N, C-alpha and C positions, 0 to 999 in steps of 0.2 A: 502493500500499500503505499509506506514511503517512494518508490519508484515510481508511481502512479502520479505522486503528490509533484514531484519534480518534474517528471513530463511533463503536465498541466501548466506549472509554472512555467517554465521554457518554452514552452508552444503559444503559449495564454493569445499572442499577440497576431498568427496566422488567421487566415478567414477561420470561418465559422464550419463553413463545408468542410476543408480540410482537415479543421480539428475531430469533426465527427466522426470522418473514413476513418482515420486514424489511431481514432480510441475505442471505434467499433473493432478493429482488429485486433487491437490488443485484449480487449475484454471477449471475445470470439476466440483466441487463443489460449489466454485462462480458462475459458471454461470449457474448453476442447481438454486441457492438461491435467485440470484436476476434477474434471467431471465422472466422479464414481458417485453412486447409489449414496453412501452416508454422506456428501461434503455439501451438500446442495445448500445448507445456512449460508456455508464459508460464501459459497459464490456469491449467495445474496448480499452478505454481507460487502462482501466486496463491489458489484454493483452500484449499491447504496453510497458506498464511500466515495467512489466515483462520479454519481452524481452529486456531491454534494463537493468534492471539492474540484469539479468542474464550472459549479455555480461562483463558486468562491474566487476563483481565478478569474471568471470572466468579469466579478464585480472589479475586478483589481487593474482590469486595463485601460480605465478613467479616472481624472480624477473628478469628476464632477460629481463621484458616487458609486454606490453601487447598484447593480442591475435591482430590480424587486423581484420577491417570490412570484408577480403574477405575473413578469416576463419571465421568467426563468419558466413558470409552469407551458408558458406560449414556446418556450425552447424546443423544451423536453416534448413540446406534441409534433412542433416541427422537424426534431432531431433525435428522435428516442434512439437509447439507447437499447441494446441487444438483453432478451431477459435471460436469466443462465439457465442451462441443460442437464441433463444427466446423459452424457456420450457415453463409457463404459458403464456396461451392467456385471458389476462384479460382487 
């Protein structure tokens, strides 16, 4: 989760579409590697952390103040992050 925080911080000035594409790829790779049956709660925790971190880092893009949660909800509907899934049925 620390690596996710650092990545969001370093890439917060990229366009939203590019950030979304890379963040989705990172989350899908994480889900595919750790997606075993007993690990679903941890996958949800990582996704929730990614949502919070992305919101926080997007709020830091401007000196005018952070983005509101209303705008953040609109961003989540426009750029949805993938939901975790069980890949390996061990």
